PyMOL Python script that loads the backbone (N, CA, C, O; Angstrom):
from pymol import cmd

cmd.read_pdbstr("""\
ATOM      1  N   UNK A   1      -2.454  -4.891  11.087  1.00  0.00           N
ATOM      2  CA  UNK A   1      -3.207  -5.818  10.234  1.00  0.00           C
ATOM      3  C   UNK A   1      -4.268  -5.406   9.391  1.00  0.00           C
ATOM      4  O   UNK A   1      -4.640  -6.056   8.414  1.00  0.00           O
ATOM      5  N   UNK A   2      -4.820  -4.191   9.811  1.00  0.00           N
ATOM      6  CA  UNK A   2      -6.070  -3.707   9.126  1.00  0.00           C
ATOM      7  C   UNK A   2      -5.429  -3.006   7.845  1.00  0.00           C
ATOM      8  O   UNK A   2      -6.013  -3.094   6.764  1.00  0.00           O
ATOM      9  N   UNK A   3      -4.305  -2.356   7.958  1.00  0.00           N
ATOM     10  CA  UNK A   3      -3.475  -1.780   6.725  1.00  0.00           C
ATOM     11  C   UNK A   3      -3.525  -2.666   5.739  1.00  0.00           C
ATOM     12  O   UNK A   3      -3.786  -2.314   4.589  1.00  0.00           O
ATOM     13  N   UNK A   4      -3.255  -4.065   6.109  1.00  0.00           N
ATOM     14  CA  UNK A   4      -2.958  -5.165   5.019  1.00  0.00           C
ATOM     15  C   UNK A   4      -4.333  -5.380   4.335  1.00  0.00           C
ATOM     16  O   UNK A   4      -4.512  -5.422   3.117  1.00  0.00           O
ATOM     17  N   UNK A   5      -5.373  -5.523   5.397  1.00  0.00           N
ATOM     18  CA  UNK A   5      -6.681  -5.958   4.842  1.00  0.00           C
ATOM     19  C   UNK A   5      -7.166  -4.805   3.874  1.00  0.00           C
ATOM     20  O   UNK A   5      -7.703  -5.175   2.830  1.00  0.00           O
ATOM     21  N   UNK A   6      -7.049  -3.581   4.084  1.00  0.00           N
ATOM     22  CA  UNK A   6      -7.288  -2.420   3.488  1.00  0.00           C
ATOM     23  C   UNK A   6      -6.759  -2.501   2.058  1.00  0.00           C
ATOM     24  O   UNK A   6      -7.397  -2.386   1.012  1.00  0.00           O
ATOM     25  N   UNK A   7      -5.269  -2.755   2.264  1.00  0.00           N
ATOM     26  CA  UNK A   7      -4.457  -2.963   0.870  1.00  0.00           C
ATOM     27  C   UNK A   7      -4.847  -4.140  -0.268  1.00  0.00           C
ATOM     28  O   UNK A   7      -4.850  -4.007  -1.492  1.00  0.00           O
ATOM     29  N   UNK A   8      -5.150  -5.248   0.468  1.00  0.00           N
ATOM     30  CA  UNK A   8      -5.796  -6.305  -0.267  1.00  0.00           C
ATOM     31  C   UNK A   8      -7.110  -6.052  -0.779  1.00  0.00           C
ATOM     32  O   UNK A   8      -7.500  -6.516  -1.850  1.00  0.00           O
ATOM     33  N   UNK A   9      -7.908  -5.205   0.091  1.00  0.00           N
ATOM     34  CA  UNK A   9      -9.097  -4.895  -0.644  1.00  0.00           C
ATOM     35  C   UNK A   9      -9.368  -4.124  -1.558  1.00  0.00           C
ATOM     36  O   UNK A   9     -10.359  -4.193  -2.285  1.00  0.00           O
ATOM     37  N   UNK A  10      -8.081  -2.930  -1.613  1.00  0.00           N
ATOM     38  CA  UNK A  10      -8.109  -1.875  -2.740  1.00  0.00           C
ATOM     39  C   UNK A  10      -7.646  -2.615  -3.934  1.00  0.00           C
ATOM     40  O   UNK A  10      -8.153  -2.378  -5.030  1.00  0.00           O
ATOM     41  N   UNK A  11      -6.671  -3.537  -3.779  1.00  0.00           N
ATOM     42  CA  UNK A  11      -6.101  -4.352  -5.213  1.00  0.00           C
ATOM     43  C   UNK A  11      -7.182  -5.217  -5.481  1.00  0.00           C
ATOM     44  O   UNK A  11      -7.448  -5.279  -6.682  1.00  0.00           O
ATOM     45  N   UNK A  12      -7.799  -5.817  -4.835  1.00  0.00           N
ATOM     46  CA  UNK A  12      -8.882  -6.759  -5.353  1.00  0.00           C
ATOM     47  C   UNK A  12     -10.037  -5.998  -5.917  1.00  0.00           C
ATOM     48  O   UNK A  12     -10.594  -6.602  -6.834  1.00  0.00           O
ATOM     49  N   UNK A  13     -10.532  -4.869  -5.626  1.00  0.00           N
ATOM     50  CA  UNK A  13     -11.583  -4.154  -5.887  1.00  0.00           C
ATOM     51  C   UNK A  13     -11.223  -3.645  -7.469  1.00  0.00           C
ATOM     52  O   UNK A  13     -11.954  -3.825  -8.443  1.00  0.00           O
ATOM     53  N   UNK A  14      -9.987  -3.006  -7.466  1.00  0.00           N
ATOM     54  CA  UNK A  14      -9.393  -2.585  -8.683  1.00  0.00           C
ATOM     55  C   UNK A  14      -9.356  -3.584  -9.671  1.00  0.00           C
ATOM     56  O   UNK A  14      -9.722  -3.331 -10.819  1.00  0.00           O
ATOM     57  N   UNK A  15      -8.850  -4.973  -9.255  1.00  0.00           N
ATOM     58  CA  UNK A  15      -8.788  -5.995 -10.432  1.00  0.00           C
ATOM     59  C   UNK A  15     -10.051  -6.197 -10.763  1.00  0.00           C
ATOM     60  O   UNK A  15     -10.288  -6.263 -11.969  1.00  0.00           O
ATOM     61  N   UNK A  16     -11.102  -6.337  -9.866  1.00  0.00           N
ATOM     62  CA  UNK A  16     -12.577  -6.745 -10.230  1.00  0.00           C
ATOM     63  C   UNK A  16     -12.969  -5.507 -11.084  1.00  0.00           C
ATOM     64  O   UNK A  16     -13.495  -5.796 -12.159  1.00  0.00           O
ATOM     65  N   UNK A  17     -12.858  -4.556 -10.891  1.00  0.00           N
ATOM     66  CA  UNK A  17     -13.383  -3.106 -11.696  1.00  0.00           C
ATOM     67  C   UNK A  17     -12.880  -3.109 -12.984  1.00  0.00           C
ATOM     68  O   UNK A  17     -13.617  -2.828 -13.930  1.00  0.00           O
ATOM     69  N   UNK A  18     -11.571  -3.428 -13.156  1.00  0.00           N
ATOM     70  CA  UNK A  18     -10.772  -3.493 -14.381  1.00  0.00           C
ATOM     71  C   UNK A  18     -11.425  -4.748 -15.209  1.00  0.00           C
ATOM     72  O   UNK A  18     -11.779  -4.541 -16.370  1.00  0.00           O
ATOM     73  N   UNK A  19     -11.591  -6.052 -14.627  1.00  0.00           N
ATOM     74  CA  UNK A  19     -12.238  -7.072 -15.328  1.00  0.00           C
ATOM     75  C   UNK A  19     -13.590  -6.756 -16.090  1.00  0.00           C
ATOM     76  O   UNK A  19     -13.882  -6.995 -17.262  1.00  0.00           O
ATOM     77  N   UNK A  20     -14.252  -6.216 -15.197  1.00  0.00           N
ATOM     78  CA  UNK A  20     -15.748  -5.671 -15.691  1.00  0.00           C
ATOM     79  C   UNK A  20     -15.550  -4.751 -16.789  1.00  0.00           C
ATOM     80  O   UNK A  20     -15.919  -4.948 -17.947  1.00  0.00           O
ATOM     81  N   UNK A  21     -14.864  -3.599 -16.291  1.00  0.00           N
ATOM     82  CA  UNK A  21     -14.755  -2.556 -17.505  1.00  0.00           C
ATOM     83  C   UNK A  21     -14.285  -3.101 -18.839  1.00  0.00           C
ATOM     84  O   UNK A  21     -14.837  -2.811 -19.901  1.00  0.00           O
ATOM     85  N   UNK A  22     -13.156  -3.966 -18.723  1.00  0.00           N
ATOM     86  CA  UNK A  22     -12.590  -4.515 -19.877  1.00  0.00           C
ATOM     87  C   UNK A  22     -13.595  -5.163 -20.666  1.00  0.00           C
ATOM     88  O   UNK A  22     -13.730  -4.816 -21.839  1.00  0.00           O
ATOM     89  N   UNK A  23     -14.342  -6.091 -20.157  1.00  0.00           N
ATOM     90  CA  UNK A  23     -15.327  -7.012 -20.656  1.00  0.00           C
ATOM     91  C   UNK A  23     -16.533  -6.020 -21.402  1.00  0.00           C
ATOM     92  O   UNK A  23     -17.066  -6.188 -22.499  1.00  0.00           O
ATOM     93  N   UNK A  24     -16.729  -5.070 -20.522  1.00  0.00           N
ATOM     94  CA  UNK A  24     -17.862  -4.309 -20.956  1.00  0.00           C
ATOM     95  C   UNK A  24     -17.625  -3.273 -21.976  1.00  0.00           C
ATOM     96  O   UNK A  24     -18.545  -3.104 -22.776  1.00  0.00           O
ATOM     97  N   UNK A  25     -16.508  -2.503 -22.111  1.00  0.00           N
ATOM     98  CA  UNK A  25     -16.173  -1.532 -22.947  1.00  0.00           C
ATOM     99  C   UNK A  25     -14.843  -2.060 -23.950  1.00  0.00           C
ATOM    100  O   UNK A  25     -14.569  -1.433 -24.974  1.00  0.00           O
ATOM    101  N   UNK A  26     -14.207  -3.055 -23.606  1.00  0.00           N
ATOM    102  CA  UNK A  26     -13.114  -3.328 -24.463  1.00  0.00           C
ATOM    103  C   UNK A  26     -13.434  -4.818 -25.079  1.00  0.00           C
ATOM    104  O   UNK A  26     -14.583  -5.195 -25.313  1.00  0.00           O
ATOM    105  N   UNK A  27     -12.363  -5.544 -25.290  1.00  0.00           N
ATOM    106  CA  UNK A  27     -12.435  -6.888 -26.184  1.00  0.00           C
ATOM    107  C   UNK A  27     -12.372  -7.800 -25.265  1.00  0.00           C
ATOM    108  O   UNK A  27     -12.985  -8.855 -25.427  1.00  0.00           O
ATOM    109  N   UNK A  28     -11.591  -7.559 -24.086  1.00  0.00           N
ATOM    110  CA  UNK A  28     -11.312  -8.451 -23.148  1.00  0.00           C
ATOM    111  C   UNK A  28     -11.172  -8.056 -21.757  1.00  0.00           C
ATOM    112  O   UNK A  28     -11.370  -6.849 -21.626  1.00  0.00           O
ATOM    113  N   UNK A  29     -10.895  -8.667 -20.659  1.00  0.00           N
ATOM    114  CA  UNK A  29     -10.870  -8.253 -19.314  1.00  0.00           C
ATOM    115  C   UNK A  29      -9.258  -7.465 -19.124  1.00  0.00           C
ATOM    116  O   UNK A  29      -8.214  -7.967 -19.541  1.00  0.00           O
ATOM    117  N   UNK A  30      -9.344  -6.321 -18.502  1.00  0.00           N
ATOM    118  CA  UNK A  30      -7.945  -5.848 -18.203  1.00  0.00           C
ATOM    119  C   UNK A  30      -7.605  -6.185 -16.939  1.00  0.00           C
ATOM    120  O   UNK A  30      -8.406  -6.818 -16.251  1.00  0.00           O
ATOM    121  N   UNK A  31      -6.328  -5.799 -16.436  1.00  0.00           N
ATOM    122  CA  UNK A  31      -5.698  -6.090 -15.176  1.00  0.00           C
ATOM    123  C   UNK A  31      -4.995  -7.538 -15.244  1.00  0.00           C
ATOM    124  O   UNK A  31      -4.769  -8.075 -16.329  1.00  0.00           O
ATOM    125  N   UNK A  32      -4.730  -8.017 -14.255  1.00  0.00           N
ATOM    126  CA  UNK A  32      -3.961  -9.064 -13.975  1.00  0.00           C
ATOM    127  C   UNK A  32      -4.665 -10.523 -13.832  1.00  0.00           C
ATOM    128  O   UNK A  32      -4.060 -11.531 -14.197  1.00  0.00           O
ATOM    129  N   UNK A  33      -5.689 -10.573 -13.402  1.00  0.00           N
ATOM    130  CA  UNK A  33      -6.327 -11.998 -13.129  1.00  0.00           C
ATOM    131  C   UNK A  33      -6.550 -12.550 -14.347  1.00  0.00           C
ATOM    132  O   UNK A  33      -6.470 -13.778 -14.387  1.00  0.00           O
ATOM    133  N   UNK A  34      -6.856 -11.871 -15.533  1.00  0.00           N
ATOM    134  CA  UNK A  34      -7.088 -12.721 -16.711  1.00  0.00           C
ATOM    135  C   UNK A  34      -5.813 -13.587 -17.300  1.00  0.00           C
ATOM    136  O   UNK A  34      -5.850 -14.411 -18.214  1.00  0.00           O
ATOM    137  N   UNK A  35      -4.744 -13.195 -16.568  1.00  0.00           N
ATOM    138  CA  UNK A  35      -3.454 -13.719 -17.079  1.00  0.00           C
ATOM    139  C   UNK A  35      -3.481 -15.356 -16.520  1.00  0.00           C
ATOM    140  O   UNK A  35      -2.872 -16.282 -17.055  1.00  0.00           O
ATOM    141  N   UNK A  36      -4.185 -15.431 -15.534  1.00  0.00           N
ATOM    142  CA  UNK A  36      -3.920 -16.555 -14.727  1.00  0.00           C
ATOM    143  C   UNK A  36      -5.209 -17.424 -14.599  1.00  0.00           C
ATOM    144  O   UNK A  36      -5.196 -18.648 -14.470  1.00  0.00           O
ATOM    145  N   UNK A  37      -6.320 -16.645 -14.651  1.00  0.00           N
ATOM    146  CA  UNK A  37      -7.519 -17.450 -14.810  1.00  0.00           C
ATOM    147  C   UNK A  37      -8.607 -16.985 -15.608  1.00  0.00           C
ATOM    148  O   UNK A  37      -8.660 -15.774 -15.823  1.00  0.00           O
ATOM    149  N   UNK A  38      -9.445 -17.699 -16.064  1.00  0.00           N
ATOM    150  CA  UNK A  38     -10.539 -17.286 -17.097  1.00  0.00           C
ATOM    151  C   UNK A  38     -11.885 -17.033 -16.046  1.00  0.00           C
ATOM    152  O   UNK A  38     -12.506 -17.903 -15.435  1.00  0.00           O
ATOM    153  N   UNK A  39     -12.087 -15.763 -16.044  1.00  0.00           N
ATOM    154  CA  UNK A  39     -13.169 -15.610 -14.984  1.00  0.00           C
ATOM    155  C   UNK A  39     -14.187 -15.006 -15.866  1.00  0.00           C
ATOM    156  O   UNK A  39     -13.875 -14.356 -16.864  1.00  0.00           O
ATOM    157  N   UNK A  40     -15.467 -15.231 -15.479  1.00  0.00           N
ATOM    158  CA  UNK A  40     -16.771 -14.604 -16.161  1.00  0.00           C
ATOM    159  C   UNK A  40     -17.035 -13.227 -15.721  1.00  0.00           C
ATOM    160  O   UNK A  40     -16.656 -12.950 -14.583  1.00  0.00           O
ATOM    161  N   UNK A  41     -17.660 -12.245 -16.465  1.00  0.00           N
ATOM    162  CA  UNK A  41     -18.004 -11.173 -15.920  1.00  0.00           C
ATOM    163  C   UNK A  41     -18.580 -11.010 -14.771  1.00  0.00           C
ATOM    164  O   UNK A  41     -18.367  -9.943 -14.195  1.00  0.00           O
ATOM    165  N   UNK A  42     -19.361 -11.905 -14.202  1.00  0.00           N
ATOM    166  CA  UNK A  42     -20.114 -11.869 -12.900  1.00  0.00           C
ATOM    167  C   UNK A  42     -18.942 -12.028 -11.986  1.00  0.00           C
ATOM    168  O   UNK A  42     -18.723 -11.220 -11.084  1.00  0.00           O
ATOM    169  N   UNK A  43     -18.221 -13.028 -12.210  1.00  0.00           N
ATOM    170  CA  UNK A  43     -17.107 -13.325 -11.196  1.00  0.00           C
ATOM    171  C   UNK A  43     -16.500 -12.146 -10.913  1.00  0.00           C
ATOM    172  O   UNK A  43     -16.253 -11.923  -9.728  1.00  0.00           O
ATOM    173  N   UNK A  44     -16.145 -11.179 -11.895  1.00  0.00           N
ATOM    174  CA  UNK A  44     -15.206  -9.944 -11.656  1.00  0.00           C
ATOM    175  C   UNK A  44     -16.152  -8.935 -11.032  1.00  0.00           C
ATOM    176  O   UNK A  44     -15.672  -7.977 -10.426  1.00  0.00           O
ATOM    177  N   UNK A  45     -17.477  -9.088 -11.141  1.00  0.00           N
ATOM    178  CA  UNK A  45     -18.364  -8.012 -10.330  1.00  0.00           C
ATOM    179  C   UNK A  45     -18.349  -8.396  -8.943  1.00  0.00           C
ATOM    180  O   UNK A  45     -18.262  -7.518  -8.085  1.00  0.00           O
ATOM    181  N   UNK A  46     -18.447  -9.954  -8.541  1.00  0.00           N
ATOM    182  CA  UNK A  46     -18.249 -10.308  -7.324  1.00  0.00           C
ATOM    183  C   UNK A  46     -16.718 -10.046  -6.758  1.00  0.00           C
ATOM    184  O   UNK A  46     -16.632  -9.938  -5.535  1.00  0.00           O
ATOM    185  N   UNK A  47     -15.745  -9.957  -7.375  1.00  0.00           N
ATOM    186  CA  UNK A  47     -14.665  -9.682  -6.851  1.00  0.00           C
ATOM    187  C   UNK A  47     -14.388  -8.147  -6.752  1.00  0.00           C
ATOM    188  O   UNK A  47     -13.465  -7.804  -6.014  1.00  0.00           O
ATOM    189  N   UNK A  48     -15.045  -7.260  -7.373  1.00  0.00           N
ATOM    190  CA  UNK A  48     -14.813  -5.987  -7.319  1.00  0.00           C
ATOM    191  C   UNK A  48     -15.905  -5.793  -5.681  1.00  0.00           C
ATOM    192  O   UNK A  48     -15.420  -5.254  -4.687  1.00  0.00           O
ATOM    193  N   UNK A  49     -16.878  -6.154  -5.692  1.00  0.00           N
ATOM    194  CA  UNK A  49     -17.527  -5.879  -4.500  1.00  0.00           C
ATOM    195  C   UNK A  49     -16.951  -6.433  -3.301  1.00  0.00           C
ATOM    196  O   UNK A  49     -16.997  -5.744  -2.282  1.00  0.00           O
ATOM    197  N   UNK A  50     -16.343  -7.728  -3.260  1.00  0.00           N
ATOM    198  CA  UNK A  50     -15.441  -8.184  -2.173  1.00  0.00           C
ATOM    199  C   UNK A  50     -14.508  -7.376  -1.903  1.00  0.00           C
ATOM    200  O   UNK A  50     -14.235  -7.211  -0.714  1.00  0.00           O
ATOM    201  N   UNK A  51     -13.797  -6.686  -2.878  1.00  0.00           N
ATOM    202  CA  UNK A  51     -12.646  -5.663  -2.620  1.00  0.00           C
ATOM    203  C   UNK A  51     -13.107  -4.463  -2.017  1.00  0.00           C
ATOM    204  O   UNK A  51     -12.497  -3.981  -1.063  1.00  0.00           O
ATOM    205  N   UNK A  52     -14.134  -3.933  -2.489  1.00  0.00           N
ATOM    206  CA  UNK A  52     -14.780  -2.791  -1.670  1.00  0.00           C
ATOM    207  C   UNK A  52     -15.218  -3.055  -0.350  1.00  0.00           C
ATOM    208  O   UNK A  52     -15.025  -2.180   0.495  1.00  0.00           O
ATOM    209  N   UNK A  53     -15.810  -4.177  -0.007  1.00  0.00           N
ATOM    210  CA  UNK A  53     -16.140  -4.572   1.406  1.00  0.00           C
ATOM    211  C   UNK A  53     -14.854  -4.693   2.048  1.00  0.00           C
ATOM    212  O   UNK A  53     -14.772  -4.196   3.171  1.00  0.00           O
ATOM    213  N   UNK A  54     -13.857  -5.242   1.575  1.00  0.00           N
ATOM    214  CA  UNK A  54     -12.589  -5.431   2.309  1.00  0.00           C
ATOM    215  C   UNK A  54     -11.992  -3.822   2.478  1.00  0.00           C
ATOM    216  O   UNK A  54     -11.582  -3.395   3.557  1.00  0.00           O
ATOM    217  N   UNK A  55     -12.013  -3.226   1.548  1.00  0.00           N
ATOM    218  CA  UNK A  55     -11.327  -1.945   1.655  1.00  0.00           C
ATOM    219  C   UNK A  55     -12.075  -0.952   2.713  1.00  0.00           C
ATOM    220  O   UNK A  55     -11.544  -0.166   3.497  1.00  0.00           O
ATOM    221  N   UNK A  56     -13.134  -1.151   2.557  1.00  0.00           N
ATOM    222  CA  UNK A  56     -14.280  -0.251   3.768  1.00  0.00           C
ATOM    223  C   UNK A  56     -13.755  -0.821   4.999  1.00  0.00           C
ATOM    224  O   UNK A  56     -13.090  -0.120   5.762  1.00  0.00           O
ATOM    225  N   UNK A  57     -13.989  -1.958   5.230  1.00  0.00           N
ATOM    226  CA  UNK A  57     -13.598  -2.607   6.606  1.00  0.00           C
ATOM    227  C   UNK A  57     -11.946  -2.079   7.073  1.00  0.00           C
ATOM    228  O   UNK A  57     -11.658  -1.636   8.184  1.00  0.00           O
ATOM    229  N   UNK A  58     -11.201  -2.219   6.173  1.00  0.00           N
ATOM    230  CA  UNK A  58      -9.954  -1.962   6.571  1.00  0.00           C
ATOM    231  C   UNK A  58      -9.430  -0.400   6.688  1.00  0.00           C
ATOM    232  O   UNK A  58      -8.357  -0.090   7.205  1.00  0.00           O
ATOM    233  N   UNK A  59     -10.322   0.474   6.151  1.00  0.00           N
ATOM    234  CA  UNK A  59     -10.274   1.852   6.089  1.00  0.00           C
ATOM    235  C   UNK A  59     -10.895   2.332   7.404  1.00  0.00           C
ATOM    236  O   UNK A  59     -10.292   3.173   8.071  1.00  0.00           O
ATOM    237  N   UNK A  60     -12.132   1.815   7.827  1.00  0.00           N
ATOM    238  CA  UNK A  60     -12.899   2.188   8.952  1.00  0.00           C
ATOM    239  C   UNK A  60     -12.390   1.509  10.203  1.00  0.00           C
ATOM    240  O   UNK A  60     -12.846   1.833  11.299  1.00  0.00           O
ATOM    241  N   UNK A  61     -11.497   0.614  10.083  1.00  0.00           N
ATOM    242  CA  UNK A  61     -10.897   0.162  11.505  1.00  0.00           C
ATOM    243  C   UNK A  61      -9.653   0.749  11.579  1.00  0.00           C
ATOM    244  O   UNK A  61      -9.113   0.688  12.683  1.00  0.00           O
ATOM    245  N   UNK A  62      -8.918   1.434  10.480  1.00  0.00           N
ATOM    246  CA  UNK A  62      -7.928   2.386  10.737  1.00  0.00           C
ATOM    247  C   UNK A  62      -8.451   3.646  11.560  1.00  0.00           C
ATOM    248  O   UNK A  62      -7.843   4.116  12.521  1.00  0.00           O
ATOM    249  N   UNK A  63      -9.560   4.092  11.100  1.00  0.00           N
ATOM    250  CA  UNK A  63     -10.298   5.362  11.755  1.00  0.00           C
ATOM    251  C   UNK A  63     -10.546   5.079  13.128  1.00  0.00           C
ATOM    252  O   UNK A  63     -10.152   5.865  13.989  1.00  0.00           O
ATOM    253  N   UNK A  64     -11.165   4.024  13.425  1.00  0.00           N
ATOM    254  CA  UNK A  64     -11.563   3.700  14.619  1.00  0.00           C
ATOM    255  C   UNK A  64     -10.085   3.560  15.593  1.00  0.00           C
ATOM    256  O   UNK A  64     -10.068   3.923  16.769  1.00  0.00           O
ATOM    257  N   UNK A  65      -9.064   3.067  14.999  1.00  0.00           N
ATOM    258  CA  UNK A  65      -7.754   2.859  16.030  1.00  0.00           C
ATOM    259  C   UNK A  65      -7.182   4.154  16.251  1.00  0.00           C
ATOM    260  O   UNK A  65      -6.511   4.319  17.269  1.00  0.00           O
ATOM    261  N   UNK A  66      -7.344   5.058  15.476  1.00  0.00           N
ATOM    262  CA  UNK A  66      -6.965   6.542  15.591  1.00  0.00           C
ATOM    263  C   UNK A  66      -7.834   7.173  16.650  1.00  0.00           C
ATOM    264  O   UNK A  66      -7.327   8.139  17.219  1.00  0.00           O
ATOM    265  N   UNK A  67      -8.993   6.830  17.006  1.00  0.00           N
ATOM    266  CA  UNK A  67      -9.877   7.445  18.049  1.00  0.00           C
ATOM    267  C   UNK A  67      -9.318   7.096  19.365  1.00  0.00           C
ATOM    268  O   UNK A  67      -9.870   7.488  20.393  1.00  0.00           O
TER     269      UNK A  67
END
""", "prot")
cmd.dss("prot")
cmd.show_as("cartoon", "prot")
cmd.util.cbc("prot")
cmd.orient("prot")
């Protein structure tokens, strides 16, 4: 289960980072989320942070399980 949380976290974090980077350095958001929803830049930043938290939680749980 922790592996799935880590994968979802990585995917979510990457999509959030791509949205912020695209809005900052490009003419529109990059990634998949902008194809379905119109998300503001602050929303992409929140998605990136949420993804990072989930990824770290999942990776730390995998490390703890190996001990």
